[in-house]
N, C-alpha and C positions, 0 to 999 in steps of 0.2 A: 112691700109688706109685713109687717109685727109680727112675730113670735111671740105668743099664745103661754108664757109658762104659769105653770100652777104655783100657788106663793105658798111657801113653807115656812112653816114659824118654828122653830130653832128657842127649845126651853131648857133648861138644865135640868136633868137629869141624877139624879143620887146613887139610882142604883148602879150607876156606870160608873163609879168611885173604884167599886173593889173589882172588874175585872181589870181596870187600868192602871189600880198597882198590882195586880199579879201578873198583869204581862211585862209592867218593869223590872219589878223581881224577875222574873228568869229571865228579862235581857239580863240586867244584872249578875246572876248567877252562871250566867250560859261567858260572860266574859273574865270572870272569875274564875273559869276553870273549876270549875265542881267535877269529880271523877261521872255521877252520874247524868249528866247534863252534858256530852261529847256530842257533838257536827245537829245540836237541836238549833232551830231558829221558832218554838213555841212560842214566845211570845212578840213575836213580832208577829206571828198570826195570830195572837189573840190578840193583839194591838190592832 
């Protein structure tokens, strides 16, 4: 029994750099205990 999976082409997507940077920044702000970022895991959700 041979499984036929579709070929997935992975290519660099530069437009995702800003999204990744925003996610990392939000996680850092959460860990720095910024007052307006209480209890939020928005950075993880974005990432």
